[in-house]
Each structure stands twice: as structure tokens, then as C-alpha cells.
C-alpha positions as CSV (number, residue, x, y, z in Angstrom):
1,M,0.3,-0.1,0.1
2,D,1.4,3.7,-0.9
3,V,1.4,5.8,2.1
4,P,0.0,9.6,0.8
5,V,2.8,11.8,2.0
6,C,4.3,14.8,1.1
7,K,7.7,16.5,2.3
8,D,7.1,19.0,5.1
9,L,8.4,22.2,3.8
10,I,8.1,23.9,7.0
11,Q,10.1,22.1,9.4
12,G,13.3,22.7,7.3
13,D,16.3,20.3,8.7
14,K,15.0,20.1,12.2
15,P,11.7,17.1,11.6
16,L,9.4,17.0,14.3
17,E,9.5,14.3,16.7
18,V,6.1,14.6,18.0
19,P,3.4,14.1,15.6
20,E,1.3,16.9,15.3
21,I,-1.9,17.4,13.8
22,R,-2.8,20.3,10.9
23,V,-4.8,22.3,8.7
24,W,-3.6,24.1,6.0
25,C,-5.5,27.3,5.5
26,H,-5.4,29.4,2.1
27,P,-6.8,33.1,2.4
28,H,-7.1,33.2,-1.6
29,F,-9.8,30.5,-1.1
30,V,-11.7,33.3,0.1
31,K,-10.5,36.0,-2.0
32,K,-8.5,37.3,0.8
33,S,-4.7,38.5,0.2
34,G,-1.7,36.9,2.2
35,S,0.1,34.1,2.9
36,D,-0.7,30.1,3.1
37,Y,-0.4,29.2,7.2
38,Y,-1.6,26.2,8.8
39,K,-3.2,25.2,12.4
40,V,-2.4,22.8,15.1
41,F,-4.7,21.4,16.8
42,D,-4.7,18.7,19.3
43,T,-7.6,16.1,18.0
44,F,-8.6,15.1,14.7
45,K,-12.5,16.0,16.1
46,E,-10.9,19.5,16.5
47,A,-9.4,19.9,13.0
48,L,-12.3,18.4,11.2
49,D,-14.6,21.0,12.8
50,F,-12.3,23.8,11.8
51,C,-11.9,22.3,8.3
52,S,-15.9,22.2,8.1
53,S,-16.3,25.6,9.6
54,H,-13.7,27.7,7.8
55,D,-13.6,28.5,4.1
56,E,-10.1,28.6,3.8
57,A,-9.0,25.5,5.3
58,E,-8.3,22.6,3.1
59,E,-10.8,19.6,3.3
60,V,-9.0,17.5,5.6
61,P,-6.3,17.7,8.3
62,L,-2.7,16.2,8.2
63,L,-0.4,14.6,10.5
64,A,2.7,16.6,10.4
65,F,5.6,14.0,11.6
66,R,9.4,13.4,10.8
67,G,9.7,15.8,8.2
68,Y,6.5,14.6,6.4
69,E,2.9,15.5,6.0
70,I,0.6,12.4,6.0
71,N,-2.8,12.3,4.8
72,L,-4.7,9.7,7.2
73,F,-8.1,9.7,5.2
74,E,-6.5,8.7,2.3
75,I,-4.7,5.7,3.8
76,A,-8.1,4.5,5.2
77,N,-9.9,4.3,1.8
């Protein structure tokens, strides 16, 4: 099985040793100016609630760990 991952460009040369749940936000989704950013959450439930209630948020949270961002929802399907 292929695991859907992408390189974590934010970490630079010091990858995370403790996983974090991220939701990426893109102001241009709602016709605002500004740079893309992410928010960190304690639980997937909080992250999913944020995704569904903020138009600038991506649809699914990612798990960031050791230099990668992993979409756990794609693994499950």
C-alpha cells in the first residue's frame, strides 16, 4: 500500500519528533490576500470541525511527523 505523504517544507532541517495535527489554510480560497498558513490542533475532531467551519481551510487535516505530512484519510480509503 502506498502511503500518501508529502515532504514537510516548514520543518527545514529539524523534523518534528512529536506528531502534530495540522490544517492548512489558504486566504486566496476566500479572495483575501495573505500567505498560506496552518493551524495545529490537539485532536482530529477539533481539526475536522475547523475544516468544515472555515472556507479558507483545506478539507482534511494532515499528520505532520519526522519531515512529512501524511493524509490519514487517504490511507483509510
